[in-house]
Phi, psi and omega in degrees: 000134180281116187285146178230133171255119183252005184115184183245117175306345171306318183300324181290317179298315180296312183297319179295314181301322184293335183288339186232008183285157179292158168291167177301313181301313178298319181293323178291320181288321183288342182244016175059036176267159173264190182270001175295154174305141184266134160247121183269137180248121178240103192267005180115178181248357182247147183303320183295318181295322183290315176303322186279325191251334188295315181304319178293320178302311179300318181302325175300323186289342194298330188252035179228062185298340181267009175237153171253122176274126184235115180286125175269101183276149176266140189291342185270003173241147184292143186294337179299330177300322177285313183299327177298317180287327184267005185306124177081002180255148181275060180239129184268164178233126173242138186249126178064035180227035186300313182298317175307308182305318182286314184302318187266005185271147174283331178196171185216153167243122191233135173287138184302138181153196182297334180301331180294320176287318179299318182301313178298317179292343170274000178068032181258112181299144188215161167245137176257127184238132175209118178283133179227158177294158186294328179294334182292320182300320175296317190272347186304313182298334182276309183272339178270121189271352177234153187282353188233158175243338184271140178302332176299306181289327183294317185291325185269354181053038175195171179277110176262311176246143179291128176255114180258092182244106184201167178276321183226113186287139172275098185298318178300321178295313182292322175300317184295318182297321177294316178306324185288345179251357176283171185302126184091348180292157184292331182259001186296303189291327176295317182293323176295321179295318176297324177297323178296322177296318181297317178300323177293326177288321177293326176104163180289179174290167178102010183296326177297312176299318184287333176291315182301317184292317175302317178299311183294323179292324179295329183279344183283000000 
């Protein structure tokens, strides 16, 4: 079969969502957020990912008092899972509002998965974070056949976003990386330019229609 690339339906989902999403002011008010710039935290969609990654993300937030760190929670997991990790910390949780949190964020810290590509397509600079057992750090060069784990870097075939894949996170290094992609940071403009290139590779919205038309044409 001759393969055909028609685009990624994520572009359709994002474009469609933007047509009906709340304004920034509404989003802040509805979720009891203040007017400080947002750093979105996406710790994953599975219980194990959140347990492994959210604590490291929160640790990064401690030295950024001029920003509000907002966890984008998934609706199929109980809120207590997040609150247990966030207990006593000035980190907010919004549920089932991931796209809003990303679109209105100045930057994001994202667990590896589809969300890394969604974040880039929304033009939000990001760090990719994934906690792994120590043995994986040793075995990674042997078992991993490609040098990257995030969909952004895989699609671009180079490091566009920093991947922090480790058993023990270097908090100072992670903080420096986050500062570099905030407004005024040394890496922000280059990352946004890379995201524009990525968007051109992925294609515009309308992928689903293009897929359907190609299928119909193939059957004729």
